[in-house]
C-alpha positions in Angstrom: 86.6 108.9 74.6 85.0 110.3 77.7 86.4 110.0 81.2 83.5 107.7 82.2 84.1 105.5 79.2 87.8 105.3 80.1 86.8 104.4 83.7 84.6 101.5 82.5 87.3 100.2 80.1 90.0 100.2 82.9 87.6 98.7 85.4 86.8 95.8 83.1 90.4 95.3 82.4 90.9 94.6 86.2 87.6 92.8 86.7 86.8 90.5 83.8 83.1 89.5 83.6 81.9 92.0 86.1 78.2 92.8 86.1 76.6 96.2 85.6 75.9 96.6 89.4 79.5 95.9 90.3 80.8 98.3 87.8 78.4 101.1 88.7 79.2 100.7 92.4 83.0 100.6 91.8 82.8 103.7 89.6 80.4 105.6 91.9 77.7 106.1 89.3 74.1 105.0 89.0 73.2 101.9 87.1 71.3 104.0 84.6 74.4 106.2 83.9 76.6 103.1 83.6 74.1 101.5 81.2 74.2 104.5 78.9 78.0 104.4 78.9 78.1 100.7 78.2 75.6 101.1 75.4 78.1 103.4 73.7 81.0 101.1 74.4 79.1 98.1 72.9 78.3 100.2 69.8 82.0 101.0 69.5 82.8 97.3 69.8 85.0 97.8 72.9 82.7 96.0 75.4 80.6 92.9 75.1 77.6 92.2 77.3 75.6 89.1 77.9 72.9 87.9 80.2 73.7 85.6 83.0 72.7 82.0 82.5 71.6 81.8 86.1 69.7 85.1 86.3 68.2 87.0 83.3 68.4 90.3 85.3 72.2 90.1 85.6 74.2 91.5 82.7 77.9 90.5 82.6 80.3 92.8 80.9 83.7 92.0 79.4 86.2 93.7 77.1 86.2 92.7 73.5 89.5 92.1 71.7 89.4 95.8 70.6 88.6 96.8 74.1 91.6 94.9 75.5 93.9 96.6 73.0 92.4 100.0 73.9 92.8 99.3 77.7 96.5 98.5 77.1 97.0 101.8 75.2 95.3 103.7 78.0 97.6 102.1 80.6 100.7 102.8 78.6 99.6 106.4 78.2 99.0 106.7 82.0 102.5 105.3 82.7 104.0 107.8 80.2 102.3 110.7 82.0 103.1 109.4 85.5 106.8 108.6 84.9 108.1 112.2 84.9 105.9 113.0 87.9 107.3 110.1 89.9 110.9 111.5 89.4 109.9 114.7 91.2 109.3 114.0 94.8 107.8 116.7 97.0 109.5 117.3 100.3 107.1 117.6 103.2 106.9 121.1 104.6 108.3 121.6 108.1 
């Protein structure tokens, strides 16, 4: 899994039913870049996409059941990595 794929997965965990434009803006990438990443995530069955009923041009994204499970695993891993770091506080230099 690439860092950009991870970013999309975690973004969609926080923002269910976001559209491509929202996700691209939040992640600081172009819509073309995000679309390529989403295509891979859809192929891996981690993300689902569907056209808006109101506007054909808008594509809504959501995590699949597998994507939700993956997002949970990623969050758990991040907490495992951050826990030891949080125990060590850095004193500000004088």
